[in-house]
N, C-alpha and C positions, 0 to 999 in steps of 0.2 A: 702580764703574768703568763699568758699563753706561750710566749716565745721562750720562756725559761731564763730570761736575762734579768735575774735578780739575785740578791744575796740572802741566803737564809741564815742571817746572823743578827742578833739583837744589837742595839746601840751599845749597851753596856759591854757585851762580849767584844765588839769591834774596838771599843776604847781600851779594854784590857789587853788586846793583842798589839797595841801600839808599842814599838820598841823604845820605851822611855822608862825612867825609874818610877817607883811607886808614888813618890811625892808628886811628880809631874802628872801621872795618871789620875791622881785624886783631883788635881786642879783642872785637868782637861775634862774630867767627867762632869764638872760643874759648868764648863764653858762650851763644850761641843754638843750641839743638838741636831745637826744635820739640816737645819733650816736656812742657814746663811753660809753658803759655800766660801765666799771671800773671807768672812769673819773666821770660819773654821781654819782656813789656810793660814791666816795671820796668827791665830792662837797656836797652831801646830808649830809654826816657825818660832814664835817668841817663847812659848812655854816648853815645847818639845825639842827646841833647838834643831829643827829640820831645815834643809835647804828648800827652795821653792818647789822643785819637782817632787820631792818626797812628800811635802805638805799637801800638794795638790792630789797626789795619789791617795793619801790617807783621808783627806777631806771628801773625796769621791766615795770611798768605802763607808765613811761615816754617814754620808747622805743616803747611800743605798740601804744601810742598816736601819736608818730612821724610817725609810719607806716600808721596810719589812715589819718594824714595830707597829707602824700605823695600820698595815694590813692585818696583823694579828689582833689589834684592838678592834678593828671593824668586825672581825669574826666573833668577838665576844657578844655582839648584838644580834648575831645570826640565830635563826631558829634552833631549838634543841636538836642535837645530833649533827649539826653542821658547823661546829666550831673547831674542827680539826683542820689545820692548814693543808695537810696533804690531801685530805678528802676534797676540800674546796678546789685545790689545784687540779685534781683529777677531773672534777666536774667542768672546770674551765677548759682544760685540754680536750675533753670529750665533746664540748659544745662547738669547737672550731674545726673546720675542715679546710685545708689549704691544698689546692691542686696546682701542680706545675705541669705545663705542657710546652712542647716545642712548637713555635710558630714559624711556618715556612711560607715565604712569599715568592711567587713566580713572576718575574719581570721580563717582558720581551726584550731581546737584544736590539740595539740600534741597527737600522739598515742604512748603511751609508758608507 
């Protein structure tokens, strides 16, 4: 969470953004859960009519959206006042300090 490498999109929103017809979206909504990447890829290929590369990209997005949904569900059990995802992310970012420094090494030249 600290690195910001996540998708702020619900699973349902991710499924609704898949470029397939409404009938396929309805079926995919029942099949895609983000827990089984290979199964999601197969379902996107069979139901969504996608090639393997497209299906893999969408399955990855579905997986990321499922993680976001799980994160939001965890917040529901947080103490009062701490169930706002943006507030929690601010706390996470504020708790981490990363320093980058340049490391220089001096090595004597060969005498020879």
